[in-house]
C-alpha positions as CSV (number, residue, x, y, z in Angstrom):
1,M,-21.3,23.7,-9.3
2,Q,-21.6,20.7,-6.9
3,N,-18.8,18.5,-5.6
4,R,-19.4,14.8,-5.2
5,Q,-18.0,13.2,-2.0
6,I,-18.2,9.8,-0.5
7,T,-18.7,10.0,3.3
8,I,-18.8,7.4,6.1
9,A,-22.5,6.7,6.6
10,E,-21.8,4.4,9.6
11,L,-18.6,3.1,11.1
12,P,-18.2,-0.7,10.6
13,T,-17.9,-3.0,13.6
14,A,-17.2,-6.1,11.5
15,E,-16.8,-6.7,7.7
16,L,-16.9,-3.6,5.5
17,T,-19.9,-3.3,3.2
18,P,-21.1,-0.7,0.7
19,D,-23.8,0.4,3.2
20,H,-21.1,1.9,5.3
21,F,-20.6,4.6,2.7
22,K,-22.8,7.4,1.2
23,L,-22.4,9.4,-2.0
24,V,-23.4,13.0,-1.4
25,E,-23.4,16.3,-3.2
26,A,-21.5,19.0,-1.3
27,E,-20.9,22.6,-2.1
28,M,-17.9,23.4,-4.2
29,P,-15.0,24.2,-1.9
30,T,-13.4,27.7,-2.1
31,P,-9.7,28.1,-1.6
32,G,-8.6,30.7,1.0
33,E,-5.4,32.8,1.1
34,G,-2.4,30.5,0.5
35,E,-4.6,27.7,-0.6
36,V,-5.3,25.9,-3.9
37,L,-8.3,24.2,-5.4
38,L,-7.5,20.7,-6.6
39,R,-9.2,18.4,-9.0
40,V,-8.7,14.9,-7.9
41,I,-7.4,12.6,-10.6
42,L,-6.3,9.4,-9.0
43,M,-6.9,8.1,-5.4
44,S,-4.9,5.5,-3.6
45,I,-6.8,2.6,-2.3
46,D,-5.0,0.9,0.6
47,A,-5.8,-1.5,3.4
48,A,-4.9,1.2,5.8
49,N,-8.1,3.0,4.8
50,R,-10.0,0.4,6.7
51,S,-7.8,0.7,9.8
52,W,-8.5,4.4,10.0
53,M,-12.2,3.5,10.7
54,K,-11.2,1.6,13.8
55,G,-9.8,4.6,15.7
56,A,-6.8,6.9,15.8
57,T,-3.6,5.4,14.3
58,Y,-0.7,7.5,13.0
59,R,-3.5,9.8,11.9
60,A,-6.8,11.0,13.4
61,A,-9.7,8.5,13.5
62,V,-12.4,8.7,10.8
63,N,-15.9,9.3,12.1
64,A,-19.4,8.9,10.8
65,G,-20.2,11.8,8.5
66,D,-16.6,12.4,7.5
67,P,-15.5,12.3,3.8
68,M,-13.3,9.2,3.5
69,P,-9.6,10.3,3.6
70,T,-7.1,9.2,1.0
71,Y,-3.8,10.1,-0.7
72,A,-4.4,11.5,-4.2
73,I,-2.8,12.9,-7.3
74,C,-4.5,16.2,-8.3
75,E,-4.4,19.0,-10.7
76,V,-4.4,22.7,-9.5
77,T,-7.4,24.4,-10.9
78,Q,-7.2,27.6,-8.9
79,S,-4.3,29.0,-6.9
80,N,-4.1,31.6,-4.2
81,S,-0.4,31.0,-3.7
82,P,2.8,31.9,-5.6
83,K,4.1,28.4,-4.9
84,L,1.7,26.7,-7.4
85,S,0.2,27.6,-10.7
86,L,-2.8,26.6,-12.7
87,G,-2.3,23.1,-14.2
88,D,0.4,21.9,-11.8
89,I,0.2,18.3,-10.8
90,V,0.5,17.6,-7.0
91,A,0.3,14.9,-4.5
92,A,-2.0,15.7,-1.5
93,E,-3.8,14.4,1.5
94,A,-7.3,14.4,0.1
95,T,-10.8,12.8,0.5
96,W,-12.9,10.7,-1.7
97,S,-14.1,13.8,-3.6
98,D,-14.1,15.4,-7.1
99,Y,-12.5,18.6,-5.7
100,I,-10.7,19.5,-2.5
101,T,-8.8,22.6,-1.1
102,A,-5.4,22.4,0.5
103,K,-2.7,24.7,1.8
104,A,-0.2,25.1,-0.9
105,H,2.8,24.4,1.4
106,Q,1.2,21.1,2.4
107,V,1.1,19.5,-1.1
108,Q,3.9,18.1,-3.1
109,K,4.5,19.3,-6.7
110,L,5.1,16.3,-8.9
111,P,7.3,15.8,-12.0
112,K,5.8,15.2,-15.4
113,V,5.5,11.4,-15.8
114,E,3.2,9.5,-18.2
115,P,0.9,8.0,-17.2
116,L,0.3,9.8,-13.9
117,S,-0.6,6.5,-12.2
118,R,3.1,5.6,-12.1
119,L,3.5,8.4,-9.5
120,M,1.2,6.5,-7.2
121,S,2.5,3.0,-7.9
122,V,6.1,2.2,-8.8
123,Y,7.4,5.7,-8.2
124,G,4.8,6.6,-5.5
125,I,3.5,5.3,-2.2
126,A,3.6,1.6,-3.2
127,G,7.1,1.5,-4.6
128,K,8.5,3.8,-1.8
129,T,6.9,1.7,0.9
130,A,8.4,-1.5,-0.5
131,F,11.9,0.1,-1.0
132,H,12.1,1.8,2.3
133,G,10.9,-1.1,4.4
134,L,13.0,-3.7,2.7
135,M,16.2,-1.6,2.4
136,S,16.2,0.4,5.6
137,I,14.8,-2.3,7.9
138,G,15.4,-5.6,6.1
139,N,18.9,-4.7,5.0
140,P,19.0,-7.5,2.4
141,L,22.2,-9.2,1.2
142,P,22.6,-11.3,-1.9
143,G,21.8,-15.0,-1.3
144,E,19.5,-14.4,1.6
145,T,15.9,-15.7,1.6
146,V,13.2,-13.0,1.6
147,L,9.6,-14.1,2.5
148,V,6.8,-11.7,1.5
149,S,3.1,-11.9,2.4
150,A,0.4,-10.4,0.3
151,A,2.9,-11.0,-2.5
152,A,0.4,-10.0,-5.3
153,G,-0.5,-6.7,-3.7
154,S,0.8,-3.3,-4.4
155,V,3.7,-3.3,-1.9
156,G,4.5,-7.1,-1.7
157,G,5.0,-7.4,-5.5
158,Y,7.6,-4.6,-5.5
159,V,9.3,-6.0,-2.4
160,G,9.8,-9.3,-4.1
161,Q,11.1,-7.8,-7.3
162,I,13.5,-5.5,-5.5
163,A,14.8,-8.4,-3.5
164,K,15.3,-10.5,-6.7
165,A,17.2,-7.6,-8.3
166,L,19.5,-7.6,-5.3
167,G,20.3,-11.3,-5.7
168,C,18.0,-12.8,-3.0
169,R,15.9,-15.9,-3.1
170,V,12.3,-14.7,-2.9
171,V,9.2,-16.6,-1.6
172,G,5.7,-15.1,-1.7
173,I,2.5,-15.9,0.2
174,A,-0.7,-15.2,-1.6
175,G,-4.3,-16.4,-1.8
176,G,-5.3,-19.0,-4.4
177,P,-3.4,-21.1,-7.0
178,E,-4.1,-18.6,-9.8
179,K,-2.6,-15.7,-7.9
180,C,0.4,-17.7,-6.7
181,K,1.1,-18.8,-10.3
182,W,0.9,-15.1,-11.4
183,V,3.4,-14.1,-8.6
184,E,5.9,-16.7,-9.9
185,D,5.4,-16.3,-13.6
186,E,4.9,-12.5,-13.9
187,L,6.7,-11.1,-10.9
188,G,9.5,-13.7,-11.0
189,F,9.4,-15.0,-7.4
190,D,11.2,-18.3,-6.9
191,A,8.1,-19.8,-5.2
192,C,4.7,-18.7,-3.9
193,V,2.7,-20.4,-1.1
194,D,-1.1,-20.5,-1.1
195,Y,-2.2,-19.6,2.4
196,R,-5.8,-20.7,1.7
197,E,-4.7,-24.3,1.3
198,A,-4.2,-26.6,4.3
199,G,-0.7,-27.2,5.6
200,L,0.8,-23.7,5.4
201,S,3.8,-24.6,7.7
202,K,4.7,-27.6,5.5
203,K,4.5,-25.5,2.4
204,L,6.7,-22.8,3.9
205,A,9.2,-25.4,5.0
206,A,9.4,-26.8,1.5
207,A,9.7,-23.3,-0.1
208,C,12.3,-22.0,2.4
209,P,14.7,-25.0,2.9
210,N,17.4,-22.7,4.3
211,G,15.0,-20.7,6.5
212,V,14.0,-17.1,6.2
213,D,16.4,-14.1,6.7
214,I,13.9,-11.4,6.0
215,Y,10.1,-11.6,6.4
216,F,8.2,-8.6,5.0
217,D,4.8,-8.8,6.7
218,N,1.7,-7.2,5.2
219,V,-1.0,-9.3,6.9
220,G,-0.3,-10.1,10.6
221,G,-2.3,-12.7,12.4
222,K,-1.8,-16.4,11.8
223,I,0.5,-15.9,8.7
224,L,2.8,-13.8,10.8
225,E,2.8,-16.5,13.5
226,S,3.7,-19.3,11.0
227,S,6.3,-17.2,9.2
228,L,8.2,-16.4,12.4
229,N,8.8,-20.1,13.1
230,F,11.0,-20.2,9.9
231,M,13.2,-17.2,10.7
232,N,16.9,-17.7,10.9
233,E,18.9,-16.4,13.8
234,K,19.4,-12.6,13.6
235,G,16.6,-12.4,11.0
236,R,14.7,-9.2,10.3
237,V,10.9,-8.9,10.4
238,V,9.6,-5.8,8.5
239,C,6.1,-4.9,9.8
240,C,4.3,-3.0,7.1
241,G,0.6,-3.8,7.6
242,A,-1.9,-6.2,9.1
243,I,-4.6,-6.6,6.6
244,S,-6.0,-9.7,8.2
245,Q,-6.9,-7.7,11.3
246,Y,-8.5,-4.6,9.8
247,D,-11.9,-6.0,8.8
248,T,-12.7,-7.7,12.1
249,D,-13.0,-7.0,15.8
250,N,-11.7,-10.5,16.5
251,V,-8.1,-9.6,16.4
252,I,-5.7,-12.6,16.4
253,G,-2.1,-12.0,17.3
254,P,0.9,-14.3,17.0
255,R,1.1,-16.7,20.0
256,N,4.8,-17.2,19.6
257,L,5.7,-13.7,20.8
258,P,8.0,-12.7,22.4
259,G,9.6,-16.1,22.7
260,V,10.6,-16.6,19.1
261,I,12.2,-13.1,19.0
262,V,14.3,-13.9,22.1
263,V,15.4,-17.4,21.1
264,K,16.3,-16.4,17.5
265,R,17.5,-12.8,18.4
266,L,15.2,-11.3,15.7
267,K,14.8,-7.7,14.9
268,M,11.1,-6.8,14.4
269,E,10.3,-3.2,13.4
270,G,7.2,-1.4,12.1
271,F,7.2,1.7,9.9
272,I,5.2,4.0,7.7
273,V,6.5,5.3,4.4
274,M,6.9,8.9,5.6
275,D,9.5,7.8,8.1
276,F,12.0,7.5,5.3
277,A,10.9,10.5,3.1
278,H,14.5,11.8,3.3
279,N,15.5,8.8,1.1
280,D,12.7,9.3,-1.5
281,D,15.0,10.5,-4.2
282,K,17.3,7.6,-3.8
283,C,14.3,5.2,-4.0
284,V,13.0,6.7,-7.2
285,R,16.4,6.6,-8.9
286,A,16.7,2.9,-8.0
287,M,13.2,2.1,-9.1
288,Q,13.6,3.9,-12.4
289,H,16.8,1.9,-13.1
290,W,15.1,-1.4,-12.3
291,V,12.1,-0.5,-14.5
292,R,14.4,0.5,-17.4
293,T,16.4,-2.8,-17.1
294,G,13.2,-4.9,-16.9
295,Q,14.0,-6.1,-13.4
296,I,10.8,-4.5,-12.1
297,K,7.4,-4.9,-13.9
298,V,4.7,-2.4,-13.2
299,F,1.2,-3.7,-12.6
300,E,-1.7,-1.4,-11.7
301,D,-5.3,-2.2,-10.9
302,I,-7.3,1.0,-11.8
303,V,-11.0,1.1,-10.9
304,E,-12.9,3.8,-12.9
305,G,-15.2,6.3,-11.2
306,L,-15.4,7.9,-7.8
307,E,-18.7,6.2,-7.1
308,N,-16.9,2.8,-7.2
309,A,-14.4,3.6,-4.5
310,P,-16.2,1.7,-1.8
311,H,-16.3,-1.5,-3.9
312,A,-12.6,-0.9,-4.8
313,L,-11.7,-0.9,-1.1
314,I,-13.9,-3.8,-0.2
315,G,-12.4,-5.9,-3.0
316,L,-8.9,-4.9,-2.0
317,L,-9.6,-6.2,1.6
318,A,-10.8,-9.5,0.0
319,G,-7.6,-9.8,-2.1
320,D,-9.1,-9.4,-5.5
321,N,-6.4,-7.0,-6.8
322,K,-3.1,-7.6,-8.6
323,G,-0.7,-4.7,-8.2
324,K,-1.4,-1.2,-7.0
325,R,-5.1,-0.4,-6.7
326,L,-6.2,3.1,-7.6
327,V,-9.5,4.8,-8.3
328,R,-9.6,7.1,-11.3
329,V,-11.8,10.1,-10.6
330,A,-10.8,12.2,-13.6
331,A,-8.8,11.8,-16.8
332,D,-5.1,12.7,-16.9
333,P,-4.8,16.3,-18.2
334,K,-3.5,16.6,-21.7
């Protein structure tokens, strides 16, 4: 039995294209002592995937010839460990593959939730990133103004909905009038600014007449620079990602740093979701409550087929998704 994998054919130096990937047939992996064989069901598609191709970050760099790494929900199909049984559903560091092996103590057994995609979106990496960044770094208070970039994305959409549930005024930044309208009408943001139109600063000023108390940044670059100018004193800037910088070697940083931070006494802090894993149970309980009460709507953007993973990532970087983007490699087990 063969195992399909998508590997890095060539590391990109500019914009990512399908030619940077290669679909190959590999030998079926065999689990060793204390390991499990996992069937990949759903793979997370994130802007961070592109940043891993630019060198070492919080994880090792991805090199040409490597299978593309990802975070996945999988089913145990063979177990050489008493910790896991056949049919268990787990979250694992994986690759763009049909099957992988992993050490049993390094995967996380997941509860039974239908559909499984919820464990990757609202109760998974997207929802946890939004909750932990906003709550632990932003520290929102009712009545404050929260500004969110990439507001139609997997994390930004949840940030805004959580902030609304807490009584904040929420303003999004997204690309295109159709997407901005969706952010307002479907996600319930108070306003959404189209960064593709001219006059971003004027639009931010109109949407945030009382300034910004918390800015949740997913894009970096010029949008971060413009947003910092509207921060109130003692404001908090949550640095989650920099999608505008991942697909280019012409990196543009804010020109108003560090001056604006000093003058306005801002707190600016970056994080990754694992930093707050000790609060995951608290996060999931809160998200479940807000979903039950209708204060959070769940939107998922699922692309079918392992072979379509490169296009799913390229499209994500271009902003063509609404909600959490996933690739379905196999059907949920019955």
